C-alpha positions as CSV (number, residue, x, y, z in Angstrom):
1,S,-15.6,-14.3,-22.8
2,G,-18.3,-15.3,-20.3
3,P,-18.0,-15.1,-16.5
4,P,-15.0,-16.8,-15.2
5,M,-15.6,-20.6,-13.6
6,I,-14.7,-21.4,-10.6
7,V,-13.2,-24.7,-9.7
8,S,-15.0,-26.8,-7.2
9,D,-14.3,-29.7,-7.2
10,H,-11.8,-30.9,-4.7
11,K,-9.5,-32.8,-6.7
12,G,-9.4,-30.1,-9.2
13,V,-8.8,-27.3,-6.9
14,R,-6.0,-29.4,-5.3
15,Q,-4.0,-29.4,-8.6
16,L,-4.8,-25.9,-9.2
17,V,-3.1,-24.8,-6.4
18,A,-0.1,-27.2,-6.9
19,L,-0.3,-25.3,-10.3
20,L,-0.1,-21.8,-8.6
21,T,2.1,-23.0,-6.1
22,V,5.0,-24.1,-8.7
23,P,6.0,-21.2,-9.7
24,L,6.4,-19.6,-6.6
25,D,9.0,-22.4,-5.4
26,T,11.1,-22.5,-8.8
27,Y,11.2,-18.8,-9.6
28,D,11.6,-15.8,-7.3
29,V,7.9,-14.3,-6.8
30,V,9.0,-10.7,-8.7
31,S,9.2,-12.9,-11.7
32,V,5.9,-14.9,-10.8
33,L,4.1,-11.0,-10.5
34,G,5.0,-10.4,-13.9
35,L,3.3,-13.7,-15.1
36,S,0.0,-12.4,-16.8
37,S,-2.1,-15.2,-16.7
38,Y,-1.2,-15.9,-12.9
39,P,-3.9,-13.7,-11.6
40,R,-6.6,-15.2,-14.1
41,V,-5.3,-18.7,-13.0
42,M,-5.9,-17.8,-9.6
43,A,-9.7,-16.4,-9.9
44,L,-10.7,-19.7,-10.7
45,L,-10.4,-20.6,-7.3
46,Q,-12.9,-20.0,-4.0
47,P,-13.0,-17.2,-2.4
48,V,-11.6,-20.0,0.8
49,N,-9.1,-21.3,-1.3
50,L,-8.1,-18.1,-3.0
51,R,-7.1,-16.9,0.7
52,Q,-4.8,-19.6,1.2
53,M,-3.3,-19.2,-2.3
54,A,-3.1,-15.0,-1.0
55,V,-1.2,-16.4,2.2
56,T,1.4,-19.1,0.3
57,I,2.5,-15.8,-2.3
58,V,3.1,-13.8,1.1
59,Q,4.7,-16.1,2.6
60,S,7.2,-17.3,0.1
61,V,8.1,-13.7,-0.3
62,L,9.0,-13.5,3.4
63,R,11.0,-17.1,3.3
64,S,12.9,-16.2,0.6
65,C,13.5,-12.6,2.0
66,T,12.6,-11.1,-2.0
67,K,13.2,-7.7,-2.2
68,V,10.0,-5.5,-3.9
69,T,12.1,-2.6,-5.9
70,N,9.2,-0.7,-7.7
71,V,5.7,0.7,-7.3
72,Q,4.4,-1.5,-10.0
73,Q,5.8,-4.4,-8.2
74,V,4.3,-3.5,-5.0
75,E,0.6,-2.9,-6.7
76,T,1.0,-6.1,-8.4
77,L,1.8,-8.1,-5.5
78,F,-1.2,-6.2,-3.8
79,I,-3.4,-7.6,-6.4
80,F,-2.8,-11.1,-6.3
81,I,-3.4,-11.2,-2.4
82,A,-5.8,-8.1,-2.7
83,V,-8.1,-10.9,-0.5
84,L,-6.2,-10.5,2.4
85,V,-5.6,-6.6,2.4
86,R,-9.5,-5.6,1.9
87,D,-13.2,-7.3,2.4
88,S,-14.6,-8.9,-0.4
89,D,-18.0,-6.8,-2.1
90,S,-19.7,-9.8,-0.1
91,E,-18.3,-9.3,3.5
92,A,-18.7,-5.1,3.3
93,V,-22.4,-5.8,2.2
94,E,-22.5,-8.6,5.4
95,G,-21.0,-6.0,7.5
96,G,-18.0,-5.2,6.7
97,G,-16.3,-8.9,7.2
98,S,-15.3,-7.5,10.7
99,N,-17.7,-10.0,12.7
100,P,-15.8,-12.8,14.2
101,G,-18.1,-15.5,12.9
102,D,-17.4,-14.4,9.4
103,D,-16.1,-17.1,7.1
104,V,-12.1,-16.8,8.5
105,D,-11.8,-16.6,12.5
106,E,-10.4,-14.4,14.4
107,E,-7.3,-16.0,14.8
108,D,-6.4,-16.5,11.5
109,F,-7.6,-13.5,10.4
110,E,-4.7,-11.7,12.9
111,E,-2.1,-14.8,11.6
112,E,-2.9,-13.8,8.1
113,Q,-2.8,-9.8,8.8
114,N,0.6,-10.4,10.8
115,L,2.1,-11.9,7.6
116,V,0.4,-9.1,5.8
117,A,2.4,-6.6,7.7
118,R,5.9,-8.2,7.7
119,L,5.6,-7.5,4.3
120,V,5.9,-4.3,4.3
121,H,9.5,-4.7,5.5
122,Q,10.2,-6.2,1.6
123,L,9.5,-3.2,0.0
124,R,12.8,-1.9,-0.1
125,S,15.0,0.4,-2.4
126,D,18.1,2.2,-2.4
127,D,16.7,5.2,-3.7
128,G,14.8,7.6,-1.2
129,D,12.2,9.2,-3.5
130,T,11.9,5.2,-5.1
131,Q,11.1,3.6,-1.2
132,Y,8.9,6.8,-0.7
133,R,6.4,6.1,-3.4
134,L,7.1,2.0,-2.3
135,L,5.8,3.3,1.1
136,V,2.8,5.3,-0.6
137,A,1.6,2.6,-2.6
138,A,1.3,-0.3,0.0
139,R,-0.3,2.7,2.4
140,K,-3.0,3.0,-0.6
141,Q,-3.5,-0.3,-0.8
142,F,-3.8,-0.9,3.3
143,G,-6.4,2.2,3.4
144,Q,-8.8,0.5,1.5
145,G,-8.6,-2.6,4.1
146,G,-10.6,-0.8,7.0
147,A,-9.8,-0.1,10.3
148,R,-9.6,-3.3,11.6
149,R,-6.8,-4.4,9.3
150,L,-5.1,-1.0,9.8
151,K,-4.1,-1.9,13.6
152,H,-2.0,-4.7,12.0
153,T,-0.7,-3.4,8.7
154,L,-0.1,0.5,10.2
155,P,2.4,0.1,12.0
156,P,5.3,-1.2,10.3
157,L,4.6,1.4,7.4
158,A,5.3,3.8,10.4
159,F,8.4,2.5,11.3
160,E,9.5,2.3,7.6
161,A,8.4,5.8,7.0
162,L,10.6,6.6,10.3
163,R,13.9,4.7,9.1
164,L,13.9,6.3,5.5
165,G,13.4,9.3,7.7
166,R,16.2,8.8,9.5
167,T,18.4,7.9,6.5
168,L,17.2,10.9,4.9
169,I,18.7,13.1,7.3
170,A,21.3,11.0,7.8
171,A,22.3,11.6,3.4
172,A,22.1,15.1,4.1
173,Q,24.2,15.3,6.9
174,P,26.9,13.3,6.2
175,D,29.5,14.9,9.0
176,L,27.0,13.3,12.0
177,P,28.1,10.7,13.9
178,P,26.0,7.6,13.5
179,G,23.1,7.7,16.3
180,S,23.1,11.6,16.6
181,G,21.0,12.5,14.0
């Protein structure tokens, strides 16, 4: 089927971004994650536009307070926002994408990573085992991003793991008053 084309025409990029944004504004993000052709259309964007589209997806999840409730949804979400979670192959070759002079300036990078960190709090299940699997799936994705990203994404993951621990302890000891465990 040949190599994927990348849309470089400014007008075409604007139309493509608008096309990709419509489902995010119309449906909940979890439903959009189920659209099989969405990632293929995103692949038509240049890296800078792909990065902005990934930011838009994260902002949409946060704005709508959408809960990502199963591991498949977590994995799919991270495919959509991979450009924010780990360096591309070209960035890795050029020094791990960790230099402030790279395509993304340090302030934008920090903002993107803070958005991704906030996303951790949307990974939510009422079942302790499923919640654990959601956190493990996110940690697996974050581990591919390197130390520069982990300093942003690991703390909320740790807090969610602590919350899960407190929940499990409270469930195992229902006769304890709240806050004493």
